[in-house]
N, C-alpha and C positions, 0 to 999 in steps of 0.2 A: 743347855741346860748347868754344866759343869761350870761355867761362867757365871752361874747365874747369884745371888746373894740371898737369893728368895727365891722359893718355887711353891704359888697357890693351890693348893690341891681343894676342889669341890667336894669329896668324902674321905671318910675313912680309907675305905676301899682304893680311891685314887692315891693315895699318900702311901700307901702299901706296895701298890704300884709303882711310885716312884722311888720305893726303898730299892725296889729291886731292880731297878736301872741304875740304880748309884748313889741316885741324892741325899747328898746327908741328913740324920734325922731332923738337927738342929736348922735345917736352911728351909723347912718343908711350915707352912703351917697352912691348917683348915677354915675353910673361911668356903659356905656351900653361894650357890646361886639366889637369889632375890626378888620377891616381888613385887608390884607397885597394889599396896593397898587403894590406895585411892580409888583407883578400877572398879572397886568391888564395893564401895561406901553405894547404900542404897539398893545394890541388886534384891530383887527378891529372893524369899528365902524358896530352900526346895520345900516340896510339900510333905513329904514324907508321909505318904499317905494317898487314899486315890483307885480306884478298876485300875490304872496304868501303873504301868514303872518304865521310867527312862536314862536307859545308861548313857550314858554319853564318850566314847575318842574325842582326844582329839594330838593330831598329829601326822606326821606323815604317812601314807598308803606305802609302806618300804618290808616289803614280804621277809627282810635279811635281817629285821629291827623288831619291826615292830609287834610280831605276832598275830598280826589279825584272825591272819586265817585262824588259830586256837580260838578265838571270841566267837565265830562264828561259830565253830564248831558246837561249844558251849552253849550258845545258844539251843541249838540241835537239841540235847542231850538233857535239857531243863526237864523235869518231872512235867512241871505243866506253866508251859511257855508263852497263853495267852496272856495280851496283855501288855505282853515285854518286848522294849521298841530298844533298838540301837540306832544310835546317831552317830557317824562317824565325818568329822571336819578336819579336814587335810589335805597338802597335794597329793597326788598323782606319781607315786616313784616311783611306780609298775605294779602296782598289787589291786587295784580295781578292778580290772576285767576277768581275774580270776577269783578276786572277792565274790562279784556279783554271780560268774559263774555257779562260785560253792555256794552260797546261799537259796540258788533256785536247785541246786542239785539233793539239798536236805530239805528242801522246803520251808525255807524261813524267810525268803525274798520279800516278804510280806515285811519283815519285820526290822529288817536292813536299809536303815538308809544314808548312802555315800553323798553324802552334801559336795563334796569338794572344800576348794580354799575360799573362807569368807571374813569378810571385814572383820575387824578386828570387834566392835559394836552388838555386830550379828553373834561371834564369838562367846562374848560377854551374857548376853542374852540365854546363849543354848547352856551356858552351866546353869546360870538362875531359872532354868523350865525342865532341868534334870535331875535326876535321883540320885545317881552315882556316876561316877567315875572309873571307868575300866581301864588302865595299862598296861597288856599283858607281852611285854616286852619281852626280846630273847634276851636281851642285852641293852642296856641305861644307863649311863654317865651319871646322869643325876633325874632329869625327870622335873621339869618347870611346871609344867602342868599339873602333879603332883599338888606342888605350894597357890594354883593358882586354884584349884579343885578347894582344897581347904578354905583357902580365901572367901568362897562361893558357899561352905558352910554343906558344904560334897561329902561322903563317906567316899572310901575311893578302896577297888580292888586292883592290886598289881599286883606284878612276875619280883618273884624273891629275889631277884639280880642286882648287881652293878650298886648305882648310888642311893637304889631307889628302898634302899633296909635302912639308909639312914633317915630318909626322910619322913616313912610311913611307919607307923609305932602297932605293931601285927596286934588285931582285939583290941583296939585303942580308937586308932582313929583310921584306918582299914584292915583291909585282911588280903593277907601276903598269898602266894601260891607258890609253886615250882614253876619253870616256866613249861613248854611243850609241853602242857599236863590239860587239854581240852576236861576231862572231869571233874577236876580240882578246881576249873575256875566256872565250872557250872556249879559247884556245890558251893564255892563262895559266893559267887551271883544269891542263888537262890536261897543263901541262908538271910540275905538284901532281902532280896525280895519277900519275904516272907512273915521279915521283922521291920515293920516301919517304927518303932521306938528304938529299936540297936539302930537304923539308919541314921536317925534324930541325936542318937548319942553319939556315935561316931562323928559325925556329920561339927556337933558345937565343938566334940574336942579337936578337930580340925581347927574351927574358926582358934578358938583359943592359942593355941600352939602356934599358927602360924604366924603374927607379931614376932618371933624371932629371925624371923626373913625378910622382915621389913629390910630394904634398902637403908631407912634412916638410920635400920641397927647394922644393919655391915661397911657401909660407906665408910664410916669410922675403922673400922678395922682392919678394909684393905690399905686405909691412909697408914695406918700405924705401920705393916709391914712395910711399904716406902719405906716411912722417916728410918726405920729400923736398918733396911736394904742401904739407904744413901749415908747413914754416918757411920756404918761398918764398912764400907767402901772408902771413909776417908771423903765423903761430899758434907753439906750442910745441908739443914733442914728449912727450906724457904719457907714454912707457913702454910 
């Protein structure tokens, strides 16, 4: 990094970390990850009502990062959990067996569906058939699934950690909670479960915000950073 003319950070949190590592401030540019909005064209809109509430988690089942244990515990803490279901989509990084056991012990095994990794088209269908995304991470550099949820019109409940705070507007596009706190997670989930109009407002706000993260807008910014670095290093911009 000391030889780099430019370093791209995904979030303000990452930029601050680069500063602590000694990267000069004037070499850092903040450009987030992007999302392919074309994937979500024509996706069915969230229901925002009905007798069931379908929660979605997309990501690795990785106990050291993703915080799924706290999500399962939160389900068990819901004052009224009848009709609330959680679908977990992603590879097993050593967490599935313990999650299944915990759900059984807490009496919510019938509400937790561990679906494993799915083809992309099925993941997209899961976004379209869910009511909210939950990302209870212990740490998270960015969280692209948050952008995908917003593109699908879903409100989110997520931990207030890492790059998540740059993506989710607390109280507008979702609800942020402290990590490792099942009760706070249960309170936030319960708020969305009991208030379909709030889910709709947050989902609409997310859809309105997510175009700023489209690759069509981000790629020119990335190219501009490369152009700056090339010119500064004495090279020429090839176009």
